[in-house]
VEXDREN-2710 file (C-alpha; in Angstrom, 1 decimal):
% VEXDREN-2710
k/r/px/py/pz
1/MET/158.9/-24.4/-135.6
2/THR/157.3/-24.3/-132.0
3/GLN/153.6/-23.4/-132.3
4/ALA/151.9/-20.6/-130.5
5/PRO/149.6/-21.6/-127.7
6/ARG/145.9/-21.5/-128.4
7/PRO/144.4/-18.2/-127.5
8/VAL/141.9/-17.0/-125.2
9/LEU/140.3/-14.4/-127.6
10/VAL/139.5/-10.8/-125.8
11/VAL/136.6/-9.2/-127.8
12/ASP/137.1/-5.5/-127.6
13/PHE/134.1/-3.4/-127.6
14/GLY/135.8/-0.1/-127.3
15/ALA/136.6/-0.8/-123.8
16/GLN/139.5/1.3/-121.9
17/TYR/140.1/-1.9/-120.2
18/ALA/140.5/-4.6/-122.9
19/GLN/144.2/-4.8/-123.0
20/LEU/144.0/-5.0/-119.2
21/ILE/141.8/-8.1/-119.4
22/ALA/144.2/-9.6/-122.1
23/ARG/147.3/-8.9/-119.5
24/ARG/144.9/-10.3/-116.3
25/VAL/144.5/-13.5/-118.5
26/ARG/148.1/-14.1/-119.0
27/GLU/148.7/-13.2/-115.4
28/ALA/146.8/-16.4/-114.8
29/ASN/149.1/-18.2/-117.1
30/VAL/146.9/-18.6/-120.0
31/TYR/147.8/-17.1/-123.3
32/SER/145.5/-14.3/-124.8
33/GLU/144.8/-12.1/-128.0
34/ILE/142.5/-9.3/-128.5
35/VAL/140.6/-9.0/-131.6
36/PRO/138.4/-6.1/-132.5
37/HIS/134.1/-6.7/-132.2
38/THR/134.1/-6.4/-135.9
39/ALA/135.7/-9.7/-136.3
40/SER/133.1/-12.5/-137.4
41/VAL/132.3/-15.6/-135.6
42/ALA/134.4/-17.5/-138.5
43/GLN/137.4/-15.1/-138.2
44/MET/137.2/-15.6/-134.4
45/LEU/137.0/-19.5/-134.9
46/ALA/139.7/-19.6/-137.3
47/ARG/142.3/-18.4/-134.8
48/ASP/141.5/-21.8/-132.6
49/PRO/140.6/-20.2/-129.3
50/VAL/140.1/-21.9/-126.1
51/ALA/137.6/-19.5/-125.0
52/ILE/136.2/-16.0/-125.5
53/VAL/136.0/-12.9/-123.1
54/LEU/133.6/-10.0/-124.4
55/SER/134.9/-6.8/-123.1
56/GLY/133.3/-3.8/-121.6
57/GLY/132.6/-0.8/-123.8
58/PRO/131.2/2.7/-123.6
59/SER/127.8/2.4/-125.7
60/SER/124.3/1.1/-124.7
61/VAL/123.2/-2.1/-126.3
62/TYR/120.1/-0.6/-127.1
63/ALA/121.5/2.4/-129.2
64/ASP/121.6/2.8/-132.9
65/GLY/125.0/1.6/-134.2
66/ALA/125.7/-0.2/-130.8
67/PRO/128.1/-3.3/-131.4
68/ARG/126.1/-6.4/-131.3
69/VAL/127.1/-10.0/-130.6
70/ASP/126.6/-12.6/-133.2
71/PRO/124.1/-15.2/-131.3
72/GLY/126.2/-17.8/-133.3
73/LEU/129.2/-17.3/-131.0
74/PHE/127.3/-18.8/-128.3
75/SER/126.5/-22.1/-130.1
76/ALA/130.1/-22.7/-131.2
77/GLY/130.8/-24.7/-128.2
78/LEU/133.3/-22.4/-126.7
79/PRO/133.1/-21.0/-123.1
80/VAL/132.3/-17.4/-123.1
81/PHE/132.8/-14.9/-120.4
82/GLY/130.9/-11.6/-120.7
83/ILE/131.9/-8.4/-118.8
84/CYS/130.0/-5.1/-118.4
85/TYR/128.9/-4.2/-121.9
86/GLY/129.8/-7.6/-123.1
87/PHE/127.6/-9.0/-120.3
88/GLN/124.7/-6.9/-121.4
89/ALA/125.4/-8.0/-125.3
90/MET/125.2/-11.3/-124.4
91/ALA/122.3/-11.1/-122.5
92/GLN/120.6/-9.3/-125.3
93/ALA/121.8/-11.7/-128.0
94/LEU/120.3/-14.7/-126.2
95/GLY/117.0/-13.2/-125.4
96/GLY/117.7/-11.3/-122.0
97/THR/116.4/-7.9/-121.1
98/VAL/118.6/-4.8/-120.9
99/GLU/117.2/-1.7/-119.5
100/ARG/118.0/1.9/-118.2
101/THR/116.7/1.6/-114.8
102/GLY/117.7/4.9/-113.3
103/LEU/120.0/3.1/-110.9
104/SER/123.4/3.6/-112.4
105/GLU/126.8/2.3/-110.4
106/PHE/130.1/3.9/-110.8
107/GLY/133.3/2.7/-108.6
108/GLY/133.4/0.6/-105.5
109/THR/130.2/-1.2/-105.1
110/PRO/128.9/-4.0/-102.8
111/LEU/128.2/-7.2/-104.5
112/THR/125.9/-10.1/-103.2
113/VAL/126.3/-13.6/-104.3
114/VAL/122.9/-15.2/-104.5
115/ASP/123.7/-18.7/-105.6
116/SER/125.8/-20.6/-103.4
117/ASP/126.4/-23.3/-106.2
118/ALA/127.7/-20.6/-108.6
119/ARG/130.9/-21.7/-110.4
120/LEU/132.4/-18.4/-111.0
121/PHE/132.0/-17.4/-106.9
122/GLY/133.1/-21.0/-105.5
123/GLY/135.0/-20.5/-102.4
124/LEU/134.6/-16.8/-102.4
125/PRO/132.7/-14.5/-99.6
126/ARG/129.1/-14.1/-100.2
127/GLU/129.5/-10.4/-100.0
128/GLN/132.4/-8.4/-101.7
129/SER/133.2/-5.2/-103.1
130/VAL/133.5/-5.0/-107.1
131/TRP/134.1/-2.3/-109.5
132/MET/131.2/-1.0/-111.4
133/SER/130.9/1.5/-114.3
134/HIS/127.4/1.2/-115.8
135/GLY/124.1/3.1/-116.5
136/ASP/122.1/0.3/-118.2
137/SER/121.3/-3.0/-116.4
138/VAL/120.4/-6.6/-117.1
139/THR/116.8/-6.9/-115.6
140/VAL/115.8/-10.3/-116.8
141/ALA/118.5/-13.1/-117.6
142/PRO/118.0/-15.1/-120.8
143/ASP/116.4/-18.7/-120.8
144/GLY/118.7/-21.3/-119.3
145/PHE/120.8/-19.0/-117.0
146/VAL/120.7/-18.6/-113.4
147/VAL/121.2/-15.3/-111.8
148/THR/124.3/-15.5/-109.4
149/ALA/124.9/-12.1/-108.0
150/ARG/123.0/-8.8/-107.9
151/SER/123.9/-5.2/-106.5
152/ALA/121.7/-2.4/-105.7
153/GLY/121.6/-0.9/-109.3
154/ALA/121.9/-4.6/-111.0
155/PRO/119.2/-7.0/-110.2
156/VAL/121.4/-9.3/-112.4
157/ALA/124.9/-8.5/-111.5
158/ALA/126.1/-12.1/-112.6
159/PHE/124.6/-14.9/-114.5
160/GLU/125.9/-18.3/-115.8
161/ASP/124.7/-21.2/-118.1
162/PRO/126.8/-24.1/-116.6
163/ALA/125.6/-26.8/-119.2
164/ARG/127.0/-24.6/-121.9
165/ARG/129.9/-22.9/-120.0
166/LEU/128.5/-19.3/-120.5
167/VAL/129.0/-16.8/-117.6
168/GLY/128.8/-13.0/-117.2
169/VAL/129.1/-10.2/-114.8
170/GLN/128.2/-6.6/-114.7
171/PHE/131.4/-5.4/-112.9
172/HIS/135.1/-5.3/-113.9
173/PRO/136.9/-8.1/-112.5
174/GLU/140.3/-7.2/-114.1
175/VAL/140.7/-4.1/-112.2
176/ILE/142.3/-4.1/-108.8
177/HIS/139.4/-2.5/-107.3
178/SER/137.4/-5.5/-107.6
179/GLU/138.9/-7.4/-104.4
180/HIS/138.4/-10.9/-105.7
181/GLY/138.4/-10.0/-109.6
182/GLN/141.6/-12.0/-110.7
183/ARG/140.3/-15.4/-108.5
184/ILE/137.0/-14.6/-110.3
185/LEU/138.8/-14.5/-113.7
186/GLU/140.9/-17.5/-112.8
187/ARG/137.6/-19.5/-112.1
188/PHE/136.4/-19.0/-115.5
189/LEU/139.7/-19.7/-117.1
190/HIS/140.9/-22.7/-115.1
191/ASP/137.6/-24.4/-113.9
192/ILE/134.9/-23.6/-116.2
193/ALA/136.9/-23.1/-119.7
194/ASP/139.6/-25.8/-118.4
195/CYS/142.1/-23.5/-119.8
196/ALA/145.5/-25.2/-118.4
197/PRO/148.0/-22.6/-116.6
198/SER/150.9/-23.2/-118.5
199/TRP/151.6/-20.2/-120.5
200/THR/154.9/-18.5/-119.3
201/THR/157.6/-16.0/-120.5
202/SER/160.1/-18.8/-120.5
203/GLY/158.1/-20.5/-123.2
204/VAL/158.0/-17.1/-125.2
205/ILE/161.7/-17.4/-125.3
206/ASP/161.9/-20.9/-126.8
207/GLU/159.0/-20.0/-129.1
208/GLN/160.6/-16.9/-130.5
209/VAL/164.1/-18.2/-130.4
210/SER/162.8/-21.1/-132.8
211/ALA/160.7/-18.8/-134.9
212/ILE/163.5/-16.4/-135.4
213/LYS/166.0/-19.2/-136.4
214/ASP/163.2/-20.3/-138.9
215/GLN/162.6/-16.8/-140.4
216/VAL/166.2/-15.6/-140.7
217/GLY/168.0/-18.8/-141.6
218/ASP/171.8/-17.8/-142.1
219/GLY/170.7/-14.4/-143.2
220/LEU/172.2/-11.2/-141.5
221/VAL/170.1/-8.9/-139.1
222/ILE/170.5/-5.3/-138.1
223/CYS/168.8/-3.7/-135.2
224/ALA/168.4/0.2/-134.3
225/LEU/169.2/-0.1/-130.4
226/SER/167.8/2.8/-128.5
227/GLY/168.8/1.8/-125.0
228/GLY/165.3/1.2/-124.1
229/VAL/164.1/-1.9/-122.7
230/ASP/161.9/-2.9/-125.7
231/SER/164.7/-2.8/-128.4
232/ALA/167.2/-4.4/-126.0
233/VAL/165.0/-7.4/-125.3
234/ALA/164.1/-7.7/-128.9
235/ALA/167.9/-7.4/-129.8
236/ALA/168.7/-9.9/-127.1
237/LEU/166.2/-12.6/-128.3
238/VAL/167.2/-12.4/-132.0
239/GLN/171.1/-12.5/-130.7
240/ARG/170.1/-15.6/-128.7
241/ALA/168.6/-17.2/-131.9
242/VAL/171.3/-16.3/-134.6
243/GLY/174.3/-14.9/-132.7
244/ASP/176.6/-13.0/-134.6
245/GLN/174.4/-12.6/-137.7
246/LEU/173.0/-9.8/-135.8
247/THR/174.6/-6.3/-135.8
248/CYS/173.1/-3.3/-133.7
249/VAL/173.4/0.2/-134.2
250/PHE/173.0/2.6/-131.4
251/VAL/172.7/6.2/-132.6
252/ASP/173.8/8.7/-130.1
253/HIS/171.7/11.8/-130.7
254/GLY/172.8/13.9/-127.7
255/LEU/169.5/13.9/-126.4
256/LEU/169.7/11.0/-123.9
257/ARG/170.2/11.3/-120.0
258/ALA/173.2/11.1/-118.2
259/GLY/175.1/7.8/-118.4
260/GLU/172.6/6.2/-120.9
261/ALA/175.0/5.9/-123.9
262/GLU/177.8/4.7/-121.8
263/GLN/175.3/2.1/-120.3
264/VAL/174.2/0.7/-123.9
265/GLU/177.9/0.7/-125.1
266/ARG/179.1/-1.4/-121.6
267/ASP/176.2/-3.2/-120.0
268/PHE/174.4/-4.3/-123.0
269/VAL/177.4/-5.6/-124.9
270/ALA/178.7/-7.3/-121.6
271/ALA/175.5/-9.3/-121.2
272/THR/174.7/-10.3/-124.6
273/GLY/177.9/-10.1/-126.5
274/VAL/176.4/-8.5/-129.5
275/ARG/178.1/-6.7/-132.2
276/LEU/177.4/-3.1/-131.7
277/VAL/178.1/-0.1/-134.1
278/VAL/177.9/3.3/-132.3
279/VAL/177.4/6.7/-134.2
280/ASP/178.0/9.8/-132.6
281/ALA/175.8/12.2/-134.2
282/GLN/175.2/14.9/-131.5
283/GLU/176.4/17.8/-133.3
284/ARG/173.9/16.8/-136.4
285/PHE/171.2/16.7/-134.1
286/LEU/171.8/19.9/-132.1
287/THR/172.5/21.9/-135.3
288/ALA/168.9/20.5/-136.8
289/LEU/167.4/21.4/-133.8
290/ALA/168.7/24.9/-133.1
291/GLY/166.5/27.5/-132.4
292/VAL/163.2/25.1/-132.8
293/GLU/160.9/25.6/-130.1
294/ASP/157.5/23.7/-131.4
295/PRO/157.5/20.4/-130.0
296/GLU/155.7/18.5/-133.1
297/GLN/158.6/20.0/-135.3
298/LYS/161.2/18.8/-133.1
299/ARG/159.9/15.4/-133.2
300/LYS/159.7/15.5/-136.9
301/ILE/163.3/16.8/-137.2
302/ILE/164.6/14.1/-134.7
303/GLY/162.7/11.4/-136.5
304/HIS/163.7/12.6/-140.0
305/GLU/167.8/12.8/-138.7
306/PHE/167.5/9.5/-137.1
307/ILE/166.4/7.9/-140.3
308/ARG/169.1/9.5/-142.3
309/VAL/172.0/8.6/-139.6
310/PHE/170.7/5.1/-139.7
311/GLU/170.5/4.8/-143.3
312/ASP/174.1/5.8/-143.3
313/ALA/175.0/3.5/-140.7
314/ALA/173.1/0.6/-142.1
315/ARG/174.9/1.2/-145.7
316/ALA/178.2/1.0/-144.1
317/VAL/177.1/-2.5/-142.2
318/VAL/175.6/-3.6/-145.5
319/ALA/178.8/-2.5/-147.5
320/GLU/180.9/-4.4/-144.9
321/ALA/178.7/-7.7/-145.3
322/GLY/178.9/-7.3/-149.3
323/GLN/182.7/-7.6/-149.0
324/HIS/182.1/-11.1/-147.6
325/GLY/179.3/-11.9/-150.4
326/LYS/176.5/-11.4/-147.8
327/SER/173.5/-9.1/-147.6
328/ILE/171.4/-7.9/-144.7
329/ASP/167.9/-8.6/-145.3
330/PHE/166.3/-8.1/-141.9
331/LEU/165.5/-5.4/-139.4
332/VAL/164.7/-6.0/-135.6
333/GLN/161.9/-3.7/-134.3
334/GLY/160.8/-3.8/-130.5
335/THR/157.2/-3.5/-131.6
336/LEU/154.8/-4.7/-128.5
337/TYR/151.3/-5.9/-128.4
338/PRO/149.8/-2.6/-127.3
339/ASP/151.2/-1.0/-130.4
340/VAL/149.9/-3.7/-132.7
341/VAL/146.2/-3.6/-131.0
342/GLU/146.4/0.4/-131.1
343/SER/147.0/0.3/-134.9
344/GLY/144.5/-2.0/-135.9
345/GLY/143.5/-4.7/-133.5
346/GLY/146.2/-7.1/-134.5
347/THR/144.6/-8.2/-137.6
348/GLY/146.7/-8.3/-140.7
349/THR/150.0/-6.3/-140.9
350/ALA/150.1/-3.7/-138.3
351/ASN/150.4/0.2/-139.0
352/ILE/152.8/0.4/-136.2
353/LYS/152.9/4.3/-134.9
354/SER/155.8/6.0/-135.9
355/HIS/157.6/6.8/-132.7
356/HIS/157.4/3.0/-131.9
357/ASN/159.6/1.8/-134.9
358/VAL/162.3/3.0/-137.5
359/GLY/159.7/3.8/-139.9
360/GLY/160.0/5.5/-143.2
361/LEU/163.3/3.9/-144.2
362/PRO/164.0/4.3/-147.8
363/ASP/163.3/1.7/-150.4
364/ASP/166.7/0.5/-151.4
365/LEU/166.8/-0.5/-147.6
366/ALA/164.1/-3.1/-148.3
367/PHE/164.4/-5.0/-144.9
368/THR/162.0/-7.8/-143.7
369/LEU/160.9/-7.0/-140.2
370/VAL/161.7/-9.0/-137.3
371/GLU/159.4/-8.5/-134.4
372/PRO/159.9/-11.2/-131.5
373/LEU/158.0/-8.9/-129.1
374/ARG/154.8/-8.3/-130.8
375/THR/152.4/-10.4/-128.6
376/LEU/153.8/-9.2/-125.4
377/PHE/152.8/-6.5/-123.1
378/LYS/155.7/-4.2/-121.5
379/ASP/155.7/-6.3/-118.2
380/GLU/156.0/-9.2/-119.9
381/VAL/158.8/-7.9/-121.9
382/ARG/160.7/-6.9/-118.7
383/GLN/160.4/-10.5/-117.7
384/VAL/161.9/-11.9/-120.7
385/GLY/164.6/-9.5/-120.4
386/LEU/165.3/-10.7/-117.0
387/GLU/165.5/-14.3/-118.0
388/LEU/167.9/-13.3/-120.9
389/GLY/170.2/-12.2/-118.3
390/LEU/170.0/-8.6/-119.3
391/PRO/171.1/-6.1/-116.7
392/PRO/168.5/-4.9/-114.2
393/GLU/169.3/-1.3/-115.2
394/ILE/168.3/-1.8/-118.8
395/VAL/165.3/-4.0/-118.0
396/TRP/163.7/-1.8/-115.3
397/ARG/164.5/1.5/-117.1
398/HIS/161.6/3.7/-116.9
399/PRO/160.0/4.3/-120.4
400/PHE/162.1/7.1/-122.2
401/PRO/160.4/8.9/-125.6
402/GLY/162.6/8.5/-128.8
403/PRO/163.1/12.3/-128.9
404/GLY/164.7/12.2/-125.5
405/LEU/165.2/15.3/-123.5
406/ALA/164.4/17.4/-126.6
407/ILE/160.6/17.2/-125.7
408/ARG/161.4/17.5/-122.2
409/ILE/162.8/21.0/-122.4
410/VAL/159.9/23.4/-123.1
411/GLY/161.5/25.7/-125.6
412/ALA/164.7/25.7/-127.9
413/VAL/167.0/22.9/-127.4
414/ASP/170.6/23.8/-126.9
415/PRO/173.9/22.4/-125.2
416/ASP/173.5/24.4/-121.9
417/ARG/169.8/23.9/-121.5
418/LEU/170.7/19.9/-121.9
419/ARG/173.3/20.4/-119.4
420/ILE/170.8/21.6/-116.9
421/LEU/168.0/19.0/-117.7
422/ARG/170.5/16.4/-117.6
423/ALA/171.9/17.2/-114.0
424/ALA/168.5/17.8/-112.6
425/ASP/167.2/14.4/-114.1
426/ALA/170.2/12.7/-112.7
427/ILE/169.6/14.0/-109.3
428/ALA/165.9/12.9/-109.7
429/ARG/166.5/9.4/-110.6
430/GLU/169.7/9.1/-108.2
431/GLU/167.3/9.9/-105.1
432/LEU/164.3/7.8/-106.4
433/THR/166.7/4.8/-106.7
434/ALA/168.1/5.5/-103.1
435/ALA/164.8/5.5/-101.5
436/GLY/163.8/2.0/-103.3
437/LEU/161.0/3.6/-105.0
438/ASP/162.0/2.9/-108.8
439/ARG/159.5/0.2/-109.5
440/ASP/156.8/2.1/-107.7
441/VAL/156.9/4.7/-110.4
442/TRP/156.1/4.0/-114.0
443/GLN/157.9/7.0/-115.5
444/PHE/159.5/10.2/-113.9
445/PRO/159.9/12.8/-116.3
446/VAL/161.7/15.8/-115.5
447/VAL/161.0/18.9/-117.2
448/LEU/163.1/22.3/-117.8
449/LEU/161.0/25.3/-118.6
450/ALA/163.5/26.8/-120.5
451/ASP/161.4/30.1/-121.6
452/VAL/160.3/30.8/-118.2
453/ARG/162.5/32.7/-115.6
454/SER/161.4/32.9/-111.9
455/VAL/162.7/35.1/-109.2
456/GLY/164.7/33.3/-106.6
457/VAL/167.0/34.1/-103.8
458/GLN/170.4/32.4/-103.8
459/GLY/173.6/33.3/-102.0
460/ASP/172.0/36.4/-100.3
461/GLY/171.3/37.7/-103.8
462/ARG/168.1/38.0/-106.3
463/THR/168.2/35.3/-109.1
464/TYR/166.1/34.7/-112.2
465/GLY/166.6/30.9/-112.6
466/HIS/164.5/28.3/-114.7
467/PRO/161.9/26.1/-112.9
468/ILE/162.2/22.6/-113.2
469/VAL/159.3/20.4/-113.0
470/LEU/158.9/17.0/-111.4
471/ARG/156.4/14.5/-113.1
472/PRO/156.5/11.1/-111.5
473/VAL/153.4/9.0/-112.6
474/SER/151.9/5.7/-111.7
475/SER/150.3/3.5/-114.5
476/GLU/150.1/-0.1/-115.5
477/ASP/150.1/0.3/-119.2
478/ALA/150.4/4.5/-119.8
479/MET/147.0/4.7/-121.5
480/THR/145.9/6.0/-118.1
481/ALA/148.3/7.5/-115.3
482/ASP/148.2/9.1/-112.1
483/TRP/150.6/11.3/-110.2
484/SER/152.8/9.3/-107.8
485/ARG/152.3/10.2/-104.2
486/LEU/156.1/10.0/-103.5
487/PRO/157.2/10.6/-100.0
488/CYS/157.3/14.6/-99.0
489/ASP/160.9/14.1/-97.6
490/LEU/161.9/12.6/-101.0
491/ILE/160.7/15.4/-102.8
492/ALA/162.3/17.6/-100.5
493/ARG/165.8/16.1/-101.0
494/ILE/165.4/16.3/-104.9
495/SER/164.1/20.0/-104.7
496/THR/167.1/20.8/-102.3
497/ARG/169.7/19.0/-104.3
498/ILE/168.6/20.4/-107.7
499/THR/168.6/24.1/-106.4
500/ASN/171.9/23.6/-104.7
501/GLU/173.7/21.6/-107.4
502/VAL/172.2/22.8/-110.7
503/ARG/173.4/26.2/-111.8
504/ASP/170.8/28.3/-113.2
505/VAL/167.7/26.5/-111.4
506/ASN/165.9/28.3/-108.6
507/ARG/162.6/26.6/-108.3
508/VAL/161.3/23.1/-108.4
509/VAL/157.6/22.3/-108.9
510/LEU/155.8/19.2/-108.9
511/ASP/153.2/18.0/-111.4
512/VAL/149.9/16.6/-109.7
513/THR/147.9/16.1/-112.8
514/SER/146.7/12.6/-113.7
515/LYS/146.4/11.4/-117.3
516/PRO/143.6/12.4/-118.7
517/PRO/143.3/15.2/-118.6
518/GLY/146.9/15.5/-118.9
519/THR/149.7/13.8/-120.9
520/ILE/152.6/11.9/-119.1
521/GLU/155.1/14.2/-121.0
522/TRP/154.6/17.9/-121.2
523/GLU/155.4/17.8/-125.0
END
C-alpha cells in the first residue's frame, strides 16, 4: 500500500484561516494536515510531521483560558512557523513579551523588513504590504531570535532563530492581500524546513487507488451518486480501483436543476463506464413535501425520504449480488477534508455533517465507509476529477445543496413552482457560461420568492408575478463569501430573459449581501 507523505501540521488556534493555511501549503506542493491546538506534542510527533505551522486565532495570549503552546514543541527539532496568534503564543512560550500597546492593525498594512539577512524575506522587497489583524503585539523577541520586520503597530512584526529553524510573523501570509505571502510561506517550507515540493493530486490518485484496492479487495461497493463533483470524483476513484465491483445509485428526487439528471446518466457513465442504477422518485418526494414551507422541515423530509429510497435501491442491488453468492459491504462517500476538520479536527472517526453524507442508514445495511477524498479540499477534488477524465461540466459544477431546489423556493414546493425556478435558473447559468464567467463565481443560487407577489406591467397589462433573486457569490471555501460583481450588462441580460421567457415572473433582484452576515443559500 502506498504510504501517505509526511505532513506539515497546521495547529488550529480557532482561526478563520486555518484551512486556508493548509491549502496554501499544498499549493506549494507540500502535503498538510490540520490538528487542534488541544493536541499534545506527543500526539503531533506521532504523525511524523516535517514541520509545524501555528495558526492565528481570536484570543489574547494573556487572557484566562487562552490556548497555550507547549514549549516542548520548540525543542523537538522541527521547523516551526508562527502566524499572528501563533506568532504571539510562540513568543510567549519562549520567554518573549506580548503586550496590548494600543496600536492595533487591521487590513492592509505597510511592513518594513529590517534584517537584510532574514531567510524568510530573502529576495523580497524591503517595503511591502501585508494583511494584519491584531490588537496585541510582540514587543520583545525571545532570546536567540533576530527581529526581521516591523510595522507602525508592531515593533516586532517578524522574527527568526535560524539555528533552530524557528520563525514567526504577526501578519497573515496565507491571504491574498499579503502581496508576497505565498512566497514567504514557500521560503519557510522549501528553504527553512527543507520540504521537497513533491506533493501533487496525481500522487493522490495513485495513493487512493492503492488504498481502495487494499480496503475493498474483491468485495462489492455501492455509492449514492448525487451528480455533484464530490460524489462523482469519489465514485470515479473507486471505479478506477475496483472496476465493475462498484455500483452507483442515482436518486432523482425531482428537485434538480434543468438537465442535471440527464447529465449524470449520460456524461458520467460515458466517462467512467460505471454501472449506474437510476431511481425515479420524483412523485414520492413531491408528495412528502406538499404544503411544507419551513426550510428545516423540508431538509428533514428530503433527508428521510432519500435514506428510504436509497435503502430500497441498495437492498435491490444487494439482493442481485446475493444471487451470485456475494454481498455488498462497502459504501462510498464524498467526504472532504473541511468536513473532517469541522466535525472534530480530523482526529479519530469524524462525525461528518449530515448533509455531506448518506447518514442514518439502517442497521441492516452495515456498510464499511470508503472515503477517498477525506484528505482533499474542493479545488483539489476538481483537479483529481480532471485527471480522472471526468467531463468539465461535472468537475466545474457549482456546489449545489443536497435538498436541491426545494430550499431555493421560499415557500412550499410544487411542480409549477419548480418549473418557474428551473427555467430562471437555466437562463442564469446559460448566460453566465456564455460570458465565460463560470469559474469566477463560486456558486450562483437563483431563488424563487414563491409566497411573494410583486406588481408589474407586461404586455400593457398589470401583473402580479413572483420575484426571482439572483445570488452570485465568490469564495474560496464557502466559510466566508462576498457577492460577485458581475458585469451590469450580464445582469441586465439575465433579468430581461427571465422576465420575458419565464411565465409568472415579473421582477428580478440582485442579492448583494456578504457572508457573514448572510448565508449563501436563503434557506
